[in-house]
C-alpha angles and dihedrals in degrees: 000000000000121000117234114243117231114241114236115238123200103247131153099243142077120327094009091061087055090049092050091047090052093047092048090045091054091048090048091051090049091051092050091047090051090051091049093047090054090046094052093043113115119246093255090054091048091051092049092049094046094046091047092052091044092054091047091052092047088063086066093047096259110133130176139151119268100252096047090047092052092044095048090050085073089065093053096043094048092043089058090044089049092052091053091044090052092051092049093043092050091054090049093048096246122161119239092253091056090052090049091049093051092047093049091048091053089051092049092048090047093053093040092055088059090065088065095048116087097220098040135069139200111257118192092198090057090049091053090048089051090053093045090051091054092044092051089050090053092048090048091050092050092049091050090049091050091049091050091050092058 
């Protein structure tokens, strides 16, 4: 006779914290891999991806020029990365400033790698947008935590 497997429930104690930490760790690794894939993408691939997304957004009435679209994509990408980093950091017991430091370091490494690539270049504005995306994610996480506490 087969034994029934217990269904895991998301709780805040013991083994389930380890499960959450693993899940958030996998999501964090996926986010970093996505950032690196976009960093190592050649300029033609970046243009194709950006133009494709831009055309898709124009169907919904959202229009912008190519450079601002590409640059503002950093905000969105690093905001999503920051959310996952906050979730993982919370499970590891990190302070908000440690999460911010890790997020800013990833952004700096991302932009610094571009110096070594022949078709890419370091852009300080993109770096600041990376940092702002992470900071907004941390602020959002803090506001959600405050709301839950009430």
